[in-house]
N, C-alpha and C positions, 0 to 999 in steps of 0.2 A: 027528333031533331038531332043532328050530329053535333058533337062537341069539337072544339078546335084545340090545337096545341097538345101538350103532353098530358097523359092521363094522370090524374091526381095520385099522389103517393099516400099510402095509409099513414095516419097520424103516428101510430106506433113506430113505424120505420123512421119518420121524421125525428121523433124523440131519440131513438137509438143512434141516429146520425148526428144528433146535436142541433137539429133544426138549422142547417147551414144557410138557408135563405132568410132566416129570421122573420118569416111571415107568420101571421097568427095561426095557431093550431086550431083544428076543428075539434072543439071539446064535446060536440054532440054526435060524433062519429060512433056507429055501433061498435061495441066491444064484446065480441063473442068470447066464450069461455076458452081459455088456453089449455085445451085438452085434445089430444089426438082423436080423430074419428075412428070408428071401427072399420077394419079392412073389408071392402066389398067382396062378397063371395064369387062374383063373376070375373074377377081379375085373373089373368093367366098366371100359372104357377111362378114364373120368373118375376112377374110384376108383384106378386104377393111377397116374394123374397125381398125385393127392393123396398116394399112398404115396411116390412118388419125391420129392415136395416136402417131406414131413415127416420121412422116416426118418433122414436124416443129422443133423438138428438134435436129434431125440429120442435118437438113439444117442449123440451127443456129450455131452449132459447126463446120460446114464446112466439114462434113463427107459424106453427101449425095449430089450427083450432078446429072444432067440430064442424064449422061451416065450410071448411076447406076440403071436404071429402072429395068432391068432384074434380077439383083442380089437381089435388094430389094423386088421385086415381089416374087422371090423364097423364101426369108425369110418369107414374109407375108403369102404366100400360105402354107408353111411348118408349120407355127404357127397355121393356121386355121385347118389343118388336124391333127396336134398333139392335139389340144384342143378338136376336135371332138372325137378322140380316147380316150382321158382321160375322157371326159364326159360319154362315153359309159361304160368305166371301172368302174367309180364311181356308175353308175346306175345298171349295170348288174354283176359286179364282174370280176375277172380275170380267173376263171376256170369254166368248165362245165363238166357234165358227158355225155359221148358218149352213143349211144343206146346199145353198148355192155358192158357198165359198167365202162369203163376206165375214169380216170380223165384227162382232157386235158386243156391246156391253150387256151384262146380265141385269135383269130388272132389280135385283137386290141392291145394286149400287145406288140407284135413285131412292129405293125404299129406305135404305140406311140413312141417306142424306136427309130425306124428309123427316124421319123420326128424330134425327139428331137436332134438326131445327126446332121441332116441337118441344123436345126435351130442354133445349137451351132457353126457350121462352118460359117454360115452367120453372126452370132453375133460377132464372132472374127473379121471378115472383117470390120464390122461397129463400132467396139469398144463398143459393147453392153454387155460385160461381165465384172465382177469386175477385173479379171486379165488383160484383154486387155485394160481397162481404166487406170490401174496403169502405163502403159507405155506411156500415153498421158498426156501432160501438156497443157491444154487449155489456150490460150493467151500467149503461150511461145514466147520468142524472136525468131528472124529469125536466131539465131546462131551468131550474130555479137557481138563483145566485144568492150571495150573502146580502145583496142590496135589494130590499123590498120594492123600491121605486123601479129598479131595472126589471124585476119580475113583472110589475104592472105594465111597464112599457112594452115588454115582449108579448104580452097577451093581446095588446091592441092591434 
């Protein structure tokens, strides 16, 4: 059965954002260990570089956990392929002339655009874009106030 509306936001992100909607938090949500997963051996070399570059930072802020291996690997692989396509475009240009004389766009243009979109989606999930970061307050309180009654009302 398909769900409607926006996909639910993880409770950890709601807490970091200060629970702006003031809706009840899901206290039964799974809480995986906040530890970076091991880098998959099958990643391309450039993807492995990106993995090493980003894992410590994401682990430190509590966004990357062991269960996020596939999603983060997807981001890193998309990054590597996007970079490869962009390097090709820098070296060879974006258009070429066909044998019949027509001007045509090289396939790497659409490859780069595709992988950039995939990267953007993964970046949003991990808080790696400026707009997704504005919704996160690192070190934010757990939503508790000095007023116990207010805390109880927020839980309902």
